[in-house]
Structures are given as C-alpha cells and as structure tokens.
C-alpha positions in Angstrom: 113.7 111.1 100.0 110.8 108.7 100.6 110.4 105.1 101.7 107.6 102.7 100.9 106.0 100.5 103.5 102.9 98.4 104.1 100.0 100.5 105.5 98.6 100.0 108.9 95.0 100.5 110.1 96.0 103.8 111.8 97.1 105.1 108.4 93.5 105.0 107.0 92.7 108.6 107.6 95.8 110.0 105.9 95.4 107.5 103.1 91.9 108.7 102.5 93.0 112.3 102.5 95.8 111.7 100.0 93.5 109.6 97.7 90.7 112.2 97.8 93.1 115.1 97.0 94.6 113.2 94.1 91.2 112.2 92.7 89.8 115.8 93.1 89.7 116.0 89.3 86.8 113.4 89.5 84.8 115.5 92.0 82.3 116.9 89.5 81.3 113.4 88.5 81.1 112.0 92.1 77.7 111.7 93.7 79.1 112.3 97.1 82.2 114.3 96.3 84.9 112.1 97.9 86.7 109.1 96.3 86.9 107.2 99.6 86.8 107.6 103.4 88.8 106.3 106.3 86.2 103.6 106.7 86.3 102.8 103.0 90.1 102.4 103.3 89.8 100.1 106.3 87.3 98.0 104.3 89.7 97.8 101.4 92.5 96.7 103.8 90.4 93.6 104.5 90.5 92.7 100.8 94.0 93.8 99.8 97.2 95.6 100.9 97.8 99.3 100.8 101.4 100.5 100.5 102.3 104.1 101.5 105.2 106.3 100.6 106.5 108.3 103.6 108.6 111.4 103.4 109.9 112.9 106.6 107.5 110.7 108.6 104.4 111.8 106.6 102.3 109.7 104.2 102.6 111.4 100.7 101.4 108.6 98.5 99.6 105.3 98.4 98.5 102.4 96.3 96.2 99.5 96.9 97.0 96.0 95.7 94.9 92.8 95.5 95.9 89.3 94.4 93.5 86.8 92.8 95.4 83.6 91.9 98.1 84.6 89.4 96.5 88.0 88.7 97.5 91.1 90.6 95.6 94.4 90.7 96.5 97.9 91.7 94.2 100.9 92.3 93.9 104.1 94.2 97.4 105.1 93.1 97.7 108.6 94.6 100.4 111.1 95.4 100.2 114.4 97.2 99.6 117.1 94.5 102.8 119.1 95.3 104.9 115.9 94.8 103.3 114.5 91.6 105.9 114.1 88.9 108.6 113.4 91.5 108.8 109.6 90.9 106.7 108.6 93.9 103.8 107.3 91.9 106.1 105.3 89.6 107.9 103.8 92.6 104.5 102.9 94.3 103.3 101.3 91.0 106.6 99.3 90.6 106.4 98.3 94.3 102.8 97.1 93.8 103.9 95.1 90.7 106.9 93.6 92.6 104.7 92.7 95.5 102.2 90.9 93.3 105.0 89.1 91.3 106.7 87.9 94.5 103.3 86.5 95.5 102.9 84.4 92.4 101.3 86.8 90.0 102.1 86.6 86.3 99.9 89.5 85.2 99.1 92.9 86.7 95.8 94.7 86.1 94.2 98.1 86.7 90.9 99.8 85.9 90.2 103.5 85.2 87.3 105.4 83.8 87.3 106.5 80.1 86.8 110.1 81.3 90.3 110.0 82.7 91.8 110.3 79.2 95.3 111.1 80.5 95.6 107.8 82.3 95.7 105.1 79.6 98.6 106.7 77.8 100.4 107.1 81.1 100.0 103.4 81.9 100.8 102.4 78.4 104.2 104.0 78.8 104.7 101.6 81.8 103.8 98.6 79.6 100.1 98.3 80.2 97.7 97.7 77.3 93.9 98.1 77.1 92.3 94.7 77.2 88.6 95.6 77.4 86.0 98.2 78.0 82.9 97.7 80.2 79.8 99.9 80.5 79.2 101.3 84.0 76.2 103.2 85.3 78.5 105.1 87.6 77.0 103.7 90.8 79.8 101.2 91.5 82.4 103.9 91.5 80.1 106.5 93.3 79.9 108.5 90.1 76.8 110.4 89.0 77.3 109.9 85.3 77.6 106.7 83.2 81.0 105.9 81.7 83.1 103.1 80.3 85.5 101.2 82.6 88.8 100.7 80.9 90.6 97.5 81.9 94.3 97.4 81.4 96.9 94.7 82.0 100.5 93.8 81.6 102.6 90.7 82.0 104.9 90.6 85.0 
C-alpha cells in the first residue's frame, strides 16, 4: 500500500532519482543524460507543488503540479520501474487533478514530446485530448534533437 503526500525540500534527491529512472527512455535524446537534478527539483518546488507516493516509508513515485489562474498543469509524473502498472501513477495523476480542482482550476494540462508515442494514447484514456503541437529545438527540455511538444488538456 502507498500514501500520497506533499513533498518537502529534503525529498528532492529521491524525487530526482525516481524521475531520472522513469525518464531513462529519453536518455539517448538528452544532451546531459539526466531529466532533472536535486537542484532542479528544488527550483521547481519554488514554482509548483510536488506530491510523492510513499510505500513503506520510501518515495516510489512523484508528480509536479502548477496552477496558473483556472488552469492546472502536471508534469514529471514518475513511478519506480518495478512498480509501474500498479496504479501509483494513476493515483498521482488523479491526486494532481484533485489538488488543482480544489484550488479553483477548471482545466488540467500537460505536455509531452512527440517522440514519446506511448503517452498521448495513455493520457487520452484518462480524458485528455491533444490541443496543439509546438516546435521545439530541444534546448528547453535539455534534449539534443528537435521535436514537437504535444499539449494536452482536459476539463476538470
């Protein structure tokens, strides 16, 4: 069993480790190899809220949320590889959506890269729809190759 709680600054190292492991599939496209760092997580904590899933006192999943007016955003949804498919990711996404809705959001958004072809169908099953594509040189996401940013949204 797991529980979800707001992250604290001392969780940054473990959050970075979980995110980097879950985003390992992107490593060949990353200029520096890692998706984030403990410092990067701390910087994101200044702009949004991380939630973590804990199992037996250990962080096994995480999600970042941000609120901008009535629009919520989630990103860095990550679950330890051995626990993927166990419902932790879904629970974290639903927790992020509930957090944003409770704080006045009527829409939830996310972004992904078009090279992650498995993700738009996954999020579509959760009610998200593609709303736009945006060219990206790769530099904003620390990627070494150009790609399209896929913007997805759903009403809360």
